[in-house]
N, C-alpha and C positions, 0 to 999 in steps of 0.2 A: 558810620555804618548803622543801618536801621534793621531791626528785626521785625519782620512782617509775618503775621499768622497765615498759615495755609489752611484752606478749608474747602469743602464741597457743598454746594447749595443747588438743589434740583427741585423744580416745581413745574411739571409739564401741564397741569390742569388749566384749561382755558376757562376763565371766570367771567360770567355776566352778572354784574351787581347793580341793584337799584330798584326803585319803585317800578312795578309792572315789568320787571325783567323777564317774567315768565313768557312774555310774547316772543322773546328771542329764541324760543325753542324751535320755531319754524326754520330759522336759518341753520340751526344745528342739525335738524333732521334732514335737511337738504344735502348736508355734507357727508352723512353717514348712511349705511345701509339700514334704513328704518322700515324694511318690508314687513317686519313683525316685531313689535315692541312688547316687553314685559315690564309692567309697573310693580314695584315692590313697595309695600306700605303696611300700615296696621289698621285695625278696625276703627280706632279713634279718629284717625285721619279721614277715613271714609265717612264716618258719622259727622265730622266737622264740615263736610262738603268740599274739602280740598282736592279730593280725587276727581270730583265732578268738574272742577275748574280745569284740571289737566286734561280730562277726557274731552272736554269741549274743544280745547286746542287741537288735540289729536284728530277728533272727528272733522274739524274744519279743514285739516290737512289730508283727510282720507287715509289716515294711518291705521293699519290693523293692529290691535293691541289686546292684551289680557291683563288682568289684575290679580296679583297674589297678595292677599291682605292678612296673612296669618303671622305676621311678625309680632313678637312679644319682647318686653324688656329683657335685656341680657340674652340675645337670641341664641338658641340652642343648635347643636349640630344637626338634629333631626329636622329642624325648620329649614335649614339649608338644603337638606335632602328633598324635602317636599317642594320647595321652590324650584330646585334644579329639575325635578321631574316635570313640573309644569313648563319650564323653559324648554326642555327637550321635546316635550309633546307638541309644542307649538312652533318649534324651531326658531326661537327668538334670535334676532340679529342684533338687538340693542337692549340694554337694561336701564330702566329709570328707577332710582331710589327716591321716594317721596316721603318725608317725615323727619323724625329725629334721628339720633345716631344709630339706634337699633335698626331702623329701616335701611339706612345708608350702608351700615356694615353688612347687613344681610344681602343687599344688592351687590356689594363688592364680592362677597363670598360666592354667590351664585354665578357671577360673571367669571370668577376664577375657575370654577369647576366646569364651566362649559368648554373650556379650552385646556384643561389639565386632568390627568387621570387620578384614580383612587378616591380617597375620602378627603373632605376638608380638614380632617384631623391630621392628615399627613403633612400639612404645610405650616404647622406651628413653628415659629422661629423667624429668623432673618434670612431673606434671600433664597427661599426654597421654592418659590413659584417659578415654574419652568417656562411656560408659554404666556404670552400676553392675554389677559382676559378679554371677553367681549367688550366692545365700546360701552361706556356708561355715561349717563347724565344724572347728576345728583342735585336734588332740590330740597334743601333743608327748610323745615317749618318751625324750628326752634333755634334760639341762639345758645348753643351749648357745646356740642362735641367738635365742631369744625371738621367733621369727617369728610365733608365734601371736597376737601383739599389735602387729605392726608394719605400716606402710603401704608396704612395699616387697617386691619379689621379685627375686631375682638369677638370671638365666638366661644360659647360655653360647651365644653366637652361633657356630655351628659353621663359618661361612664365614671368620671372622676369629680364632676362638679367644679372643674378648674376652668377659669376664663383664660383662654389661650390667645396670644397675639400672633397674628400673621402679618409680617412686615416685609414689604418688597417695593422697590421703585416701580415695578411693573403694574402695581395695583392703584397708583394714583388715578382718580377718576379722569375720564377724558374731558368732561365738561362739568362745570358747577354753575347752576342758575340760582342766584342768591337774591331773593325778592322779599323785602321786609313786609310787603302786603300780606304774605302768607303766614306771618306771625301774629297778625291782629286777631284778637279773641282768644289767644292762648291763655289757659288758666294760670292764675298767678303762682300757684305752687310749682308749676312747671317752669315758669319764668325764673323763680328764685333758685331752684335746684340746678337748672341748666346754665343759668347765668354764673353761679359760683363755680360750676364745673368749668366753664370757659376761663374764668379767672384763675382757677387752679392750673389749667393748661398753660396759661401765659406765665404765671409765677414759676411753676416747675421748669418750664422751658428756659426761662431766664436764669434760673439757678443751676441748670444742668452743667455737668462737667464738659459736655460736648457743645456748648453754645459757641457762637462766633459773632462777629460784628454785625452781620445782617440780621441774624436771629435776635440779638439783643435789642436792636431798634424796633423790630416788629413786635416782640413780646412786651416791651415797655409801652408801646403805643396801645396795644390791646389792654394792658392793665389800666392805663389812664382812661380809655374809653369806657371800660366796664365800671370803674369806680365812679365816673361822672354820670352814668346813665342807668345803672341797674335799678336804683330805687324808683326813679320815674317810671321806668318800664314796668316794674312790679306793681306800683300803686295805681297807675293809670291804665295799663294794659293795652289800650288802643292808641297810644301815643306813637305816631309813625316815626317821628324824629328819633326818639330814644330807642325804639325798637330797631330802627335802621342802624344806629351806632352800635347797639349790642350785637346785631347780626354780623356787622363788619368786624367787630372785635373778636367774636367767636371764630370767624374765618381766619383772621390774622393769627390768633393763638394756634389754630390748627396748622397753619403754614409754619409757625415757629417750631412746634413740638415734633412735626414730621422730620425735622432735621436733627433733633436733639434727644428724642425720647423724653421721659418725664422724671419721676422721682418716687419717694416713699409713699406719698399720698396714693398714687395709682397702684403701686405694688400691693398695698394693703387693701385698697377699695375693691380691686378686682377679685381678691379672695373673698371679700364680703358678698360681692355680687354672685359669684359662683356657688357658694355654700348656702346663702340665705336669700338669694334672689332680690337683694336690696337694690333699688334704683341707683344707677351709677352716679348721677348728679348729687343725690343726697349723701351717698357714702363719701364722695370727695369733699363736699361742703363741710360735713361734720368733722372729718379727719384733718382738714387743712390747718386749723390753728394749732393742733397738737403736733403735727409734723413740722410746721414752721417754728414752733417753740424749740423743737429738737435741733433744727438746722441753723438757727439764726447766728449763733456765736461762731459757727464755722464759715460764715459768709457775710460778715458784718457790712463790708463795703457794698456788696450786691444788694443786701437788704436796705441799705441807705438809699440806693438808686431807686428801688421799688417805692420806698417812702416818698421820695421826690415825685415819682409818677402819680402817686396817690394823694399828693398835696399834703403830706403829713410832716415832712422834714422841717425841723426848727433848728436854727443856728445855735440857740441857747442850750440845746440838749447835747449830751455826749453821743458818740457814734453808737454805742450799745443801746442807748435809750431810743434813738431814732430808728435803729434796726428793729427793736422790739415793738415800736409803734405799729408796725405792719401786722404783727400778731394781734394787737389790741383792736386794730381796725377790722380785721376779719371777724373777730368775736362780736364786735358791735354790728357789723353788717349782717352776720348770720341771725342775730337776735331781731334786727329790723325786718328781715325777710322771712321770719317764721321758721327758720331752719332749726331742727332739734339740736339740743346741746350735747348729747352723748350718743355713742353708737349703740348703747343699750336701748335707747329710745327708738332706734331703727330696727331692732330685732336681732342684734348680734347675740350669740350664745357662746359664752366663754367655755362651755363644755367642749367646744371645737377648737380651743386655743392652739393646740399643737398643730392641727391641720392648717389653721390660719397662718401661723408662723411659717410652716413649710411652704405653703403656696405663695406667700408674700416673698420669701427668700428666693423662690424659683423665678421671679420676675426679673427681666433684664433692667427694669427701671431702678432697681436697687443700686446698680453699678454706676449710674450717672448722678445719683443723689449727691449734693455738695458735701455732706458729712458721711464718712465711712460708717456703714451700718451693719451691725451684727444681728444674729437671731435674737439675742437678749434685748437689743435695742428695739427691735420690732415688737417683742413681747411687751416691753414697757409702754410703747406708744399705744398698742392695742388696749392694754389694761387702763391706761390713763384716759383714753378716749371713751372707754366704757364707763368709767367712774366719774368722768368730768373733772379730772385733775390736771391743772397746768402748773 
């Protein structure tokens, strides 16, 4: 008799991946009601000329469109309201998110609200979105969040400064156009923070209590790709091969964590982003080694598999030593990529410690972390990351 795991895996997003994949937008628009398109992006993407490239495609296809470029890091509920107002004004039939995770999350939220009542704040939690959103096309310009293939959007509630998660299978993007050409010229500080963000997604998904056989393979592949390519991408910037592999890894990590949620890194980092507006990627990157140090003895075998994916595993070492080599590799990588060593360096203020603990414990990610975590544990991780103690 064999015992076989039972699990659910759902990924409806149609993905177009590869160099110059942006040209595939024409066949996507032919399949959807694209009578009026709304592009969601930020001013940095506009300045970089990436909106121009998309506009040219739309103009060639005689598509009517408008641009909402007011997205900020850690997008706020009021930003969703502004974008929604523009979408209603022009009666958008399709939403395009162009940029990093903030633009894509904003696009998801606006698409939700075009077909659902109330405020975006009403949909915090799992499975609360009632109606299918407007069709969406997500076009990432950074290798980081993987939001182009996830069932979640993260929005900051300005009333409480809490970064809330809206999770629903209904909000998987309709299409993802993943073109590494759009990442060329990305500043290296963005490459480093978003790259380690993607690595965090892959590692936390692999360690999640909700992982399954499909997720495990996807997450380990993402870890391997990032470990092999992030340094080249960071130091060369315009290396199309390494950028392509990083973008693929980011997407794979997104596919993985959409099925599993994440862990303590994200529980804590989202509280940092809400209270102090710290960029999500940097918060994750700095926290990652401290959370891994907390977790590794509770998941030694899984850490050893991660060590193998990162080409760290040595037969001459004990299991614990191989497991801990993952923590050491992250510390080494962060230093190489210019990531700050402590959360104090990011602007965290321990005067808000009680609020940070409360908001971290409110996250559903705590419950899938491989080691059972109390509020005292969260307090210790936050203080250690602030003081640089491992």
